N, C-alpha and C positions, 0 to 999 in steps of 0.2 A: 801206575802206582808209584807212590812216593818212596824213594830209596835214599838212605842217608849218604851224604857225600864223604864225610870223615867218620872215623871209628870213635865211638863214645869212650872216654877215658875211664879208668877204674874209679877215680875220685868223683867225676861227674855222675857216673852210675850210682855209686854209693850214696851221694848226696840226694839223688832222686828217690832212692829206695829207703832213705833213713826213717820215713813215717810208717813203713810197712811193718816194723817191728815194735812199734810203741805199744805198751800195755797201760791201761788205765788203772794203775794200783791204787791211787789216791781217791778215785771215785767210788771204790768198792767199800761197802759197809755191811755189817752183820745185822740182820733184822732182829729187833728185840722180842718179837712175837714168837718167831719159829726158829731163829738161829741160823737161817740160810743166808748165803751171800747175795746182796742186791746192789744195784747202782744207787748212788745218793740222788734224792729228789725223784725217785721213781717208785711205783707201787711194787710191792714184793710179789714176784711171780708164783712163789710157793704157797702163800697163805692169803694173798690179796689184800694186805693191809697197807695204809700209808699214814704215817705219824700216829700210830696207835688206834686208828679207826678202820673198821672193815669197809672197804670201798668196792671190792669185786668179789663175787661168790666164785670160789674155785672148787671144782668137783674133786 
């Protein structure tokens, strides 16, 4: 089994983990049909619309 020869520094560990806490705040948009939060360029999971057109039937 592979075992690290040297201890990982706090700086290197932090640089590796820097992407774990990213949040995509800019890519979130309010759906104009139902008002729920959705990702940009994605179908709304709550109402099933995309760009004002009903795409998926949601139960």
